[in-house]
C-alpha positions in Angstrom: 175.8 154.0 43.2 172.4 152.8 42.1 170.7 155.5 44.2 172.8 158.2 42.5 171.7 156.9 39.1 168.0 156.9 40.0 168.4 160.4 41.5 170.1 161.6 38.4 167.4 160.1 36.2 164.6 161.7 38.3 166.3 165.1 38.2 166.7 164.8 34.4 163.0 163.9 34.0 161.9 166.7 36.2 163.9 169.3 34.3 162.8 168.0 31.0 159.2 168.2 32.1 159.7 171.8 33.1 161.4 172.6 29.8 158.5 171.1 27.8 156.0 173.5 29.6 157.7 176.5 28.0 156.8 175.5 24.4 154.0 173.9 22.5 154.6 171.1 20.0 154.1 171.9 16.3 150.7 170.1 16.4 149.7 172.1 19.5 150.8 175.3 17.8 148.6 174.6 14.9 145.6 174.0 17.1 146.4 176.9 19.5 143.3 178.9 20.4 142.8 181.5 23.1 140.1 184.1 23.6 138.9 186.7 26.1 135.3 187.7 26.6 134.4 190.8 28.7 130.8 190.6 30.0 128.4 193.4 31.0 128.3 195.3 34.2 125.8 197.8 35.7 127.6 200.6 33.9 129.5 201.3 30.7 132.0 198.4 30.8 133.3 197.4 27.4 131.6 194.2 26.1 133.6 192.2 23.5 135.0 188.9 22.5 138.5 188.6 21.1 139.6 185.3 19.6 143.1 184.3 18.5 143.9 181.3 16.4 146.6 180.7 13.7 147.9 184.2 14.2 144.5 185.7 13.3 142.7 187.9 15.8 138.9 188.3 15.5 137.3 191.1 17.6 133.6 191.2 18.1 133.0 194.6 19.7 129.5 194.6 21.1 128.9 197.6 23.4 130.7 200.4 25.1 133.8 200.1 22.9 135.3 202.8 20.7 133.9 201.0 17.6 131.3 198.3 17.4 131.1 195.4 15.0 133.5 192.7 13.8 137.1 193.2 12.8 139.9 190.7 11.8 143.6 191.4 12.0 146.7 189.3 11.6 148.9 189.5 14.7 152.6 190.2 14.2 155.0 187.3 14.7 156.3 188.9 17.9 152.8 189.5 19.4 151.7 186.0 18.6 154.8 184.3 19.9 154.6 186.3 23.1 151.0 185.2 23.6 151.8 181.6 22.8 154.8 181.6 25.2 152.7 183.1 28.0 150.1 180.4 27.4 152.7 177.7 27.3 154.1 178.8 30.7 150.6 178.7 32.3 149.6 175.6 34.3 146.1 175.4 32.8 145.2 172.2 34.6 145.7 173.5 38.1 143.1 176.4 38.1 139.6 176.5 39.4 137.1 177.3 36.6 135.8 180.5 38.4 137.3 183.2 40.6 134.4 185.4 41.5 134.1 188.3 44.0 130.4 187.8 44.7 129.5 191.3 43.5 126.9 191.1 40.8 127.7 194.5 39.3 131.2 193.7 38.2 132.0 192.6 34.6 133.4 189.1 34.2 136.4 188.2 32.2 136.3 184.7 30.5 139.4 183.2 29.1 139.1 180.2 26.8 142.1 178.2 25.9 142.8 175.1 23.7 145.8 173.3 22.1 143.6 170.5 20.9 140.5 171.1 18.7 138.1 169.2 21.0 139.4 170.4 24.4 138.6 174.0 25.1 138.7 175.0 28.8 137.1 178.1 30.3 138.1 180.3 33.2 136.0 183.1 34.5 137.1 185.8 36.9 136.1 189.2 38.2 138.5 192.0 39.1 141.9 190.7 40.1 140.7 187.5 41.7 142.4 185.2 39.2 145.9 183.7 39.4 148.7 186.0 38.1 149.2 183.8 34.9 145.6 184.1 33.9 145.6 187.8 34.6 148.7 188.3 32.5 147.1 186.5 29.5 143.9 188.5 30.1 145.9 191.7 30.1 147.7 190.8 26.9 144.5 190.1 25.1 142.8 193.2 26.5 145.7 195.3 25.3 145.5 193.7 21.8 141.7 194.5 21.8 142.6 198.2 22.5 145.2 198.1 19.6 142.6 196.7 17.3 140.1 199.4 18.3 142.8 202.1 17.6 143.5 200.6 14.2 139.8 200.0 13.3 139.2 200.1 9.5 137.2 203.1 8.5 135.2 200.9 6.1 133.7 199.1 9.2 132.2 202.3 10.8 
């Protein structure tokens, strides 16, 4: 009987731990920060930094983008929640800091993430060398950068 109780408690703790990974606490949501940086290559690869914090997206488009300069945009509730949910389901502590191909002419993607103001972690990858979860977040941020480029305010040109 005692073993059944212990087994039940362990199962409950396991499932509660899994459930907590799908959402951030209110405090973590307020400190939520994620960014993507695309670095240079030996060609015309877009070079930019997109930072997301408190539902605000800030794009610094540097070179080889449709527009260059700095633009800010508020993300919709749906877009922001989808990004936060993706980040919450990612096991940030179990990744290497770099996933590089060894080819020096490829652009790097750098993902920065934090749910605590003093703890920002960086992950750098080239091509499709990163784990699927990091690639998914990178793809989401890259797509949002393209959206911001398409909606670029005329006053910034």
